C-alpha positions in Angstrom: 0.0 0.0 0.0 2.8 2.3 0.9 4.6 1.6 -2.4 1.4 2.3 -4.3 1.0 5.7 -2.6 4.7 6.6 -3.4 4.1 5.6 -7.0 1.0 7.7 -7.3 2.8 10.7 -5.7 5.7 10.3 -8.2 3.3 10.1 -11.2 1.5 13.2 -10.0 4.8 15.1 -9.6 5.8 14.1 -13.1 2.4 15.2 -14.5 2.8 18.6 -12.8 6.3 18.9 -14.1 5.2 18.1 -17.6 2.3 20.5 -17.4 4.6 23.4 -16.3 7.6 22.7 -18.6 6.4 20.2 -21.2 6.1 20.7 -24.9 2.5 21.5 -24.7 2.9 24.5 -22.4 2.2 28.0 -23.8 5.1 30.3 -23.5 4.6 33.3 -21.2 3.3 36.3 -23.1 5.6 39.4 -23.3 4.5 42.4 -21.4 2.3 44.7 -23.6 3.7 48.0 -25.0 1.8 50.7 -23.0 0.9 54.1 -24.3 -0.4 56.6 -21.7 -2.7 59.4 -22.9 -3.9 62.1 -20.5 -6.0 65.3 -20.6 -9.3 66.8 -21.8 -12.4 65.1 -20.3 -14.3 66.3 -23.4 -12.0 64.2 -25.6 -11.6 61.2 -23.3 -14.7 59.2 -24.4 -13.8 59.6 -28.1 -10.1 58.8 -27.6 -10.9 55.8 -25.4 -13.0 54.4 -28.3 -10.2 55.1 -30.7 -7.8 53.3 -28.3 -9.9 50.2 -28.2 -10.0 50.0 -32.0 -6.2 50.6 -32.2 -5.6 47.8 -29.7 -7.7 45.4 -31.8 -5.4 46.2 -34.8 -2.1 46.1 -32.8 -1.6 42.9 -30.8 0.6 43.4 -27.7 -0.3 47.1 -27.3 -2.3 48.7 -24.5 -3.5 52.4 -24.6 -4.4 53.8 -21.2 -6.6 56.9 -21.4 -7.0 59.1 -18.3 -9.4 62.1 -18.3 -8.7 65.2 -16.3 -8.3 68.5 -18.2 -6.2 70.0 -21.0 -3.7 71.7 -18.7 -3.2 68.5 -16.7 -2.6 66.6 -19.9 0.1 69.0 -21.0 1.7 68.9 -17.6 1.7 65.1 -17.7 3.4 65.1 -21.1 6.0 67.6 -19.9 6.7 65.5 -16.8 7.0 62.3 -18.8 4.0 60.8 -17.0 2.1 60.5 -20.3 3.3 60.3 -23.9 0.2 62.0 -25.4 -2.0 64.8 -24.2 -5.6 65.5 -25.2 -6.2 69.2 -25.5 -9.5 70.8 -26.3 -8.0 74.1 -27.6 -5.2 75.5 -29.6 -1.7 75.7 -28.0 -0.9 79.0 -26.3 2.2 81.2 -27.0 4.2 79.6 -24.2 3.3 76.1 -25.4 4.7 76.3 -28.9 7.6 73.9 -28.1 5.0 71.1 -28.1 3.7 69.2 -31.1 0.0 69.6 -31.8 -2.2 67.7 -34.2 -5.9 68.6 -34.4 -8.1 65.5 -35.0 -11.7 66.9 -34.6 -13.8 70.1 -34.0 -16.3 70.6 -31.3 -18.8 73.4 -30.6 -19.3 75.0 -27.2 -22.9 75.7 -26.2 -24.7 77.4 -23.3 -27.1 74.9 -21.7 -30.1 75.5 -19.5 -32.7 73.3 -17.9 -35.5 72.3 -20.3 -38.1 74.0 -18.0 -36.3 77.3 -18.3 -38.4 79.6 -20.5 -35.4 81.5 -21.8 -34.6 80.2 -25.4 -31.8 82.6 -26.4 -29.4 85.1 -25.0 -27.5 88.0 -26.6 -23.7 88.2 -26.2 -24.1 91.1 -23.9 -26.5 89.1 -21.7 -24.1 86.2 -21.5 -21.2 88.5 -20.5 -23.5 90.0 -17.8 -24.3 86.6 -16.4 -20.7 85.4 -16.3 -19.4 88.7 -14.9 -22.0 88.7 -12.1 -23.7 91.9 -13.3 -27.0 90.0 -13.8 -28.0 87.5 -11.2 -31.7 86.9 -11.9 -33.5 85.4 -14.8 -36.4 87.9 -14.9 -34.7 90.7 -16.9 -33.6 88.1 -19.4 -37.2 86.9 -20.0 -37.2 84.1 -17.5 -38.7 83.6 -14.0 -38.1 85.9 -11.1 -35.5 83.5 -9.7 -31.7 83.7 -9.1 -29.3 82.4 -11.8 -27.0 79.6 -10.9 -24.0 80.1 -13.2 -21.7 77.1 -13.7 -18.2 77.0 -15.3 -15.0 75.0 -15.2 -12.0 76.6 -13.4 -10.1 79.2 -15.4 -6.5 78.1 -16.3 -7.2 74.4 -16.0 -9.7 73.8 -18.9 -9.7 75.1 -22.4 -13.3 76.3 -22.6 -13.3 79.4 -20.3 -10.8 81.3 -22.4 -12.7 80.6 -25.6 -16.0 81.6 -24.0 -14.5 84.8 -22.6 -13.1 85.8 -26.0 -16.2 84.9 -27.9 -18.5 87.0 -25.6 -16.0 89.8 -25.3 -15.5 89.4 -21.5 -12.0 89.7 -20.0 -11.0 86.3 -18.8 -10.2 87.6 -15.3 -13.7 88.8 -15.0 -15.3 85.5 -16.0 -16.7 84.0 -12.8 -19.3 81.5 -11.8 -21.2 80.7 -8.6 -20.4 77.0 -9.0 -17.1 75.6 -10.5 -17.4 72.2 -12.1 -14.7 70.9 -14.5 -16.2 67.8 -16.1 -18.7 68.2 -18.9 -20.9 65.3 -17.6 -21.0 66.9 -14.1 -21.9 70.3 -15.5 -24.8 68.7 -17.5 -26.0 66.8 -14.4 -25.9 70.1 -12.4 -28.0 71.8 -14.9 -30.5 69.0 -14.8 -30.6 69.1 -11.0 -31.2 72.9 -10.8 -33.8 74.5 -13.1 -32.2 77.9 -12.8 -28.7 76.8 -13.7 -26.7 77.7 -16.9 -23.4 76.2 -18.0 -21.3 76.0 -21.1 -20.4 72.6 -22.4 -19.4 70.5 -25.4 -22.1 70.6 -28.1 -21.4 66.9 -28.9 -21.7 65.8 -25.3 -24.8 67.9 -24.6 -26.5 66.4 -27.7 -25.7 62.9 -26.6 -27.1 63.6 -23.1 -30.3 65.2 -24.5 -30.8 62.2 -26.9 -30.6 60.0 -23.8 -33.4 61.8 -22.2 -31.7 64.6 -20.2 -33.9 67.6 -19.5 -31.6 70.1 -21.2 -31.9 72.9 -23.8 -28.9 74.1 -25.9 -29.2 77.9 -26.5 -28.7 79.2 -30.0 -25.7 81.6 -30.6 -26.6 84.6 -32.8 -29.8 82.7 -33.9 -27.8 79.7 -35.0 -28.8 76.4 -33.3 -26.1 74.7 -31.3 -25.9 71.4 -33.2 -23.0 69.2 -34.4 -24.6 69.5 -37.9 -24.2 73.3 -37.8 -20.6 72.9 -36.5 -19.9 70.6 -39.5 -21.4 73.1 -41.9 -19.2 75.9 -40.5 -22.3 77.9 -39.5 -22.1 77.7 -35.7 -19.6 80.3 -34.5 -18.4 79.0 -31.1 -16.0 76.2 -32.2 -12.8 74.8 -30.9 -10.3 72.2 -32.1 -9.6 68.9 -30.3 -6.0 67.9 -30.6 -3.3 65.5 -29.5 0.0 66.8 -28.2 3.4 65.3 -27.7 6.7 66.7 -26.4 9.3 66.7 -29.1 9.5 64.0 -31.7 6.9 61.3 -30.7 8.1 57.7 -30.3 7.0 55.1 -32.8 4.0 53.9 -30.8 2.8 57.5 -30.1 3.3 58.4 -33.7 1.3 55.4 -34.9 -1.5 56.1 -32.5 -1.8 59.8 -33.4 -1.7 59.0 -37.1 -4.5 56.5 -36.5 -6.6 59.1 -34.6 -6.3 61.5 -37.5 -7.2 58.9 -40.2 -10.4 57.9 -41.9 -10.3 54.7 -39.9 -12.0 56.6 -36.9 -14.2 59.0 -38.8 -17.3 57.0 -37.7 -16.2 57.3 -34.0 -15.7 61.1 -34.3 -19.2 61.5 -35.7 -20.8 59.1 -33.3 -19.4 61.2 -30.4 -21.0 64.3 -31.8 -17.8 65.9 -33.1 -16.7 66.8 -36.6 -13.5 65.4 -38.3 -11.1 68.3 -38.4 -10.5 68.3 -42.2 -14.2 68.1 -43.2 
């Protein structure tokens, strides 16, 4: 009996040894090549979709996309913590040492709750709201109730500077009662407060409204805030969405950026409510 147990133990040990080192064992897979992308929360859902498609076409590659804001993405690239930054604006004068490639265009729209009776605002009225000179909806054609103005933090996100320039308001005078950086969070805040107003991505606002969100996008100079009007070149408040690297990009970064600027992802750009940059 003891001999049989010893024989069984020896056979089991041999089987385990063969399983681990035998001819039939799959060799360990090499670690994937990792590309880190950081920056604009407006761009992140689109670039994540692009990354998944890129990974499907490139075995052994992983693209990690983290969303924060344009300034954080640029800081991560400068610090070597990311290879590619997502930036929802053009580069500024002190950022010209970086390489920038626009891949899409997006409109910015003022958004209010669907129950708000206000359907349009003049540029002067918008400037008055975001400078704090007008704090009630009544003189703007709305209810006699206080305005809750919402905006992302100046200096961190790309949209405040563009909005200030468009509505002829000095950037240092642009202020809001509630500071929220993420587009989705701004849209949720407007849904939660019927007297709120915020400026957000046209594409993201359209997707939210199509999903049933109680939102209204305000026209700009009587032109509806739609991705179709952005594509036609009719809507005036438009920004580029670009990918940025520090110096000459590495082979993997270069391949990914070229992929994001190619016709292979046009359908993804359109599906996210944006417009291919060269259209």
